[in-house]
C-alpha positions in Angstrom: 123.4 -50.4 8.9 122.4 -53.1 11.3 125.2 -53.9 13.7 127.6 -51.3 12.4 128.7 -48.0 13.8 130.1 -45.4 11.4 131.7 -42.2 12.5 133.3 -39.4 10.6 137.1 -38.7 10.8 138.8 -35.4 10.9 141.8 -37.0 9.2 142.8 -38.6 5.9 142.5 -42.4 5.6 146.2 -43.1 6.1 146.4 -40.8 9.1 143.2 -42.2 10.6 144.4 -45.8 10.3 147.9 -44.9 11.7 146.2 -43.1 14.6 143.9 -46.1 15.2 146.9 -48.6 15.2 148.9 -46.4 17.6 146.0 -46.1 20.0 145.2 -49.8 19.9 148.9 -50.7 20.5 149.1 -48.1 23.4 146.1 -49.9 25.0 148.0 -53.2 25.0 146.1 -54.7 22.1 147.7 -56.5 19.2 147.4 -55.4 15.6 147.2 -58.6 13.6 146.8 -57.1 10.2 146.4 -53.9 8.2 144.9 -54.5 4.8 145.1 -51.8 2.1 142.1 -52.7 -0.1 142.8 -49.9 -2.5 146.4 -51.1 -3.1 145.1 -54.7 -3.6 142.6 -53.4 -6.1 145.3 -51.5 -8.0 147.3 -54.7 -8.2 144.3 -56.4 -9.8 143.9 -53.5 -12.3 140.9 -52.0 -10.5 140.3 -48.7 -8.8 139.0 -48.2 -5.3 138.9 -45.1 -3.1 141.2 -45.3 0.0 140.0 -48.2 2.1 141.9 -49.9 4.9 140.9 -52.7 7.2 142.7 -53.2 10.5 142.3 -56.3 12.6 143.2 -56.1 16.3 142.3 -57.5 19.7 143.3 -59.2 22.9 142.6 -62.9 23.6 141.3 -61.9 27.1 138.3 -60.3 25.4 137.7 -62.6 22.5 138.3 -66.0 24.1 135.3 -65.8 26.6 133.0 -65.2 23.6 134.5 -68.2 21.7 134.3 -70.3 24.9 130.5 -69.6 24.9 130.0 -70.1 21.2 133.1 -71.0 19.3 131.6 -69.9 16.0 131.8 -66.3 17.2 135.5 -66.6 16.2 134.4 -65.8 12.7 133.9 -62.2 13.8 137.0 -62.0 16.0 139.5 -60.4 16.4 137.8 -57.0 16.1 138.0 -55.2 12.8 137.6 -51.6 11.8 137.3 -50.2 8.3 138.6 -46.7 7.4 137.4 -45.5 4.1 136.8 -42.5 1.9 133.4 -41.8 0.3 132.7 -40.3 -3.1 132.7 -36.8 -1.7 136.2 -37.3 -0.1 134.9 -37.6 3.5 136.7 -40.2 5.6 134.8 -42.6 7.8 135.6 -45.3 10.4 133.2 -48.3 10.6 133.2 -51.2 13.1 130.9 -54.0 14.2 129.0 -53.3 17.4 129.8 -55.7 20.1 126.1 -56.0 21.0 125.6 -57.3 17.4 127.9 -60.2 18.2 125.5 -61.1 21.1 122.5 -61.4 18.8 124.4 -62.9 15.9 126.0 -65.7 18.0 123.3 -66.1 20.6 125.6 -65.2 23.5 124.1 -65.2 26.9 124.7 -63.1 30.0 127.9 -65.0 30.8 129.8 -62.6 28.5 127.9 -59.5 29.3 130.8 -57.7 31.0 133.1 -58.6 28.1 130.6 -57.2 25.6 130.1 -54.0 27.6 133.9 -53.5 27.8 134.4 -54.2 24.1 131.6 -51.8 23.2 133.0 -49.0 25.4 136.5 -49.7 24.2 135.6 -49.5 20.5 133.7 -46.3 21.1 136.6 -44.6 22.9 139.3 -45.9 20.5 137.4 -44.9 17.5 136.6 -41.4 18.8 140.3 -40.9 19.8 141.4 -42.0 16.3 139.0 -39.8 14.4 138.8 -36.5 16.4 141.3 -33.6 16.6 
């Protein structure tokens, strides 16, 4: 999908989301929310395979993007979705930082921030999903 990176996880959905939260916290980032979409679906009388959204970040990374184009705040803080497909395989999906550049018409002023976000998401995601 355009602007998304999806990688397989070696762990269950709950274990992947817990690992991701622990790694994010260890890097000095704040976890703002963990949303259990499947639990919310059950409360509404619906079924959904395990699906968690985690929202996390650091104002030092997101604020420069919003200073350049405040509307970029619609995509910040960073989010990752951990989900299970029909076959039982677990995946982690996140927005690519470079997609934020094109979506919000960001210029070179935030290039270093975008590069850092891109590398950070890659490293965090791989650490959370690999044995």
